[in-house]
MIDOKOL-762112 format. One record per residue (C-alpha): residue in one letter; x, y, z. Coordinates in steps of 0.001 Angstrom, whole numbers, always signed. Layout:
N
  fiba       xx       yy       zz
     A        X        Y        Z
...
//
This chain:
79
  fiba       xx       yy       zz
     M  +112190   +83697   +99380
     F  +109413   +84131  +101928
     W  +110148   +85427  +105431
     T  +107848   +85778  +108403
     P  +108744   +87253  +111793
     E  +108666   +83747  +113264
     L  +111117   +82412  +110662
     A  +113422   +85419  +110997
     S  +113478   +85039  +114782
     Y  +115502   +81833  +114348
     L  +118400   +84001  +113172
     E  +118289   +86663  +115904
     D  +121124   +85012  +117853
     A  +123182   +84053  +114797
     P  +126893   +84929  +114920
     W  +126659   +88256  +113068
     P  +128363   +89298  +110854
     A  +128129   +86054  +108928
     T  +128409   +84676  +105430
     K  +125652   +82756  +103690
     E  +127362   +79436  +104475
     E  +127847   +80358  +108138
     L  +124160   +81240  +108448
     I  +123094   +77965  +106825
     D  +125402   +76066  +109177
     Y  +123988   +77967  +112181
     A  +120401   +77277  +111089
     N  +121158   +73563  +110696
     R  +122894   +73324  +114088
     T  +120114   +75124  +115952
     G  +117270   +73140  +114401
     A  +115694   +75981  +112444
     P  +112772   +74997  +110209
     L  +113520   +73876  +106668
     Q  +111964   +77096  +105301
     V  +114684   +79152  +107047
     I  +117420   +77045  +105463
     E  +115767   +77206  +102040
     N  +115482   +81002  +102329
     L  +119158   +81266  +103200
     Q  +120109   +79045  +100253
     E  +118337   +81515   +97950
     L  +120624   +84388   +99010
     D  +123082   +85705   +96427
     D  +126145   +83530   +96086
     T  +128568   +86433   +96090
     E  +131858   +85133   +97431
     E  +132779   +86558  +100836
     Q  +129474   +88486  +101104
     T  +128826   +89087  +104789
     Y  +125545   +90016  +106392
     E  +125567   +92270  +109456
     G  +122121   +91232  +110705
     I  +118750   +89848  +109730
     E  +117860   +93295  +108378
     D  +120438   +92756  +105594
     I  +118527   +89648  +104552
     W  +114976   +90862  +105209
     P  +114893   +94702  +105476
     E  +111293   +94779  +106755
     Y  +112187   +92813  +109894
     E  +111957   +94729  +113159
     A  +113928   +92884  +115829
     G  +112190   +92563  +119151
     S  +108889   +94018  +117985
     D  +105969   +92358  +119751
     D  +103597   +93942  +117239
     L  +104705   +91458  +114596
     F  +103165   +88518  +116414
     F   +99399   +88233  +116592
     S   +97352   +85570  +118276
     D   +93665   +84789  +118528
     D   +93848   +85649  +122232
     D   +94736   +89248  +121352
     E   +91694   +89504  +119119
     M   +89378   +88076  +121765
     N   +90590   +90543  +124399
     E   +89562   +93488  +122223
     Y   +85865   +92718  +122558
//
């Protein structure tokens, strides 16, 4: 399972708390990239396991942090 801030952002508005199947359904309905769906499919298959937020799936995720996204424009403005 490989998460990036961009991939995780597709789940920010998911209907938390949610089960694995609910998250997969949400990702499919909202047009999330295939990598998001594949990551969700790799979650433990514990019956009735609910996730309270993206942090339960990817603990390193910091919701709303602009520092996670970097563009070439940012680098050019430093010089």
